[in-house]
C-alpha positions in Angstrom: 96.3 139.6 45.5 93.7 138.7 48.2 93.6 142.3 49.3 92.7 143.4 45.8 89.8 140.9 45.7 88.6 142.1 49.1 88.7 145.7 47.8 86.7 144.9 44.7 84.1 143.0 46.7 83.8 145.8 49.3 83.4 148.3 46.5 80.8 146.2 44.7 78.8 145.8 47.9 79.0 149.5 48.9 77.7 150.7 45.5 74.9 148.1 45.2 76.6 146.2 42.4 75.5 142.8 43.9 72.1 144.1 45.1 69.3 141.9 43.6 66.2 143.9 44.7 64.1 146.1 42.6 63.4 149.8 43.2 60.4 150.9 45.4 57.2 151.6 43.6 56.3 155.3 43.3 55.1 158.3 41.5 57.6 160.1 39.3 57.1 163.5 37.7 58.5 165.3 34.6 59.2 168.7 36.1 60.0 170.5 32.8 56.3 170.6 31.8 53.7 172.8 33.4 51.8 171.4 35.2 54.2 168.5 35.9 53.4 165.3 34.0 53.4 162.3 36.4 53.6 158.6 36.0 53.3 155.7 38.5 55.7 152.8 38.3 55.4 149.5 40.3 58.6 147.6 39.7 57.6 144.5 41.6 54.3 144.1 39.6 56.1 145.3 36.4 53.4 147.9 35.6 53.5 151.5 34.5 50.6 154.0 34.7 51.1 156.8 32.2 48.5 159.2 30.8 45.7 157.2 32.5 46.6 153.9 30.9 48.4 150.9 32.4 51.3 149.4 30.5 53.1 146.1 31.2 56.8 146.5 31.8 59.0 143.8 30.1 62.4 143.6 32.0 65.6 143.6 30.0 67.7 143.9 33.1 66.9 144.7 36.7 67.0 148.5 35.9 65.9 148.5 32.2 62.4 147.8 30.9 60.5 148.1 27.7 56.8 148.7 27.2 54.4 148.9 24.2 53.3 152.5 23.4 51.4 153.4 20.2 52.7 150.3 18.3 56.3 151.1 19.2 58.6 149.8 21.9 59.4 152.5 24.4 62.1 152.1 27.1 62.2 152.9 30.8 65.6 153.2 32.5 66.1 153.5 36.3 69.0 155.9 36.3 69.1 156.6 40.1 67.1 155.7 43.2 64.8 158.8 42.6 64.9 159.1 38.8 63.7 157.2 35.8 64.2 158.1 32.1 61.7 157.2 29.4 62.8 157.0 25.8 60.0 157.0 23.2 61.2 156.3 19.6 60.8 159.4 17.4 60.1 161.9 20.2 63.4 163.7 20.6 65.5 163.4 23.8 64.7 161.2 26.7 62.3 162.5 29.4 63.5 162.2 33.0 61.0 161.8 35.8 61.9 162.6 39.4 60.4 160.6 42.3 57.7 162.4 44.1 58.1 162.5 47.9 56.0 159.7 49.4 54.1 162.0 51.7 52.8 163.9 48.6 52.2 160.7 46.5 48.9 159.0 46.0 49.4 155.5 44.8 46.7 154.1 42.5 44.5 151.5 44.2 43.6 149.3 41.3 44.9 148.5 37.8 41.5 148.4 36.3 
């Protein structure tokens, strides 16, 4: 029985189940549009820069957020370390944004 508990704890630690941090801030791009549409997300400050406008992120869980967009509540999901999905009500399927490599990213300096 103890062995089973150790296996479950080891598995949980190895896959990040008990990790309490937030993802790194960064620039993410939707690659299916030409030119790619990019957003900037700062998970520590809980802000999103999309289409030149800052939005506050309201956390549901450590990896799920909501934000107000055109009078509706849109959703942002962290689906992997280098991917976020945005679901906007009434706009078809979710859009997935891939993290831009840091050496090519330009982080915004100010939220104003």
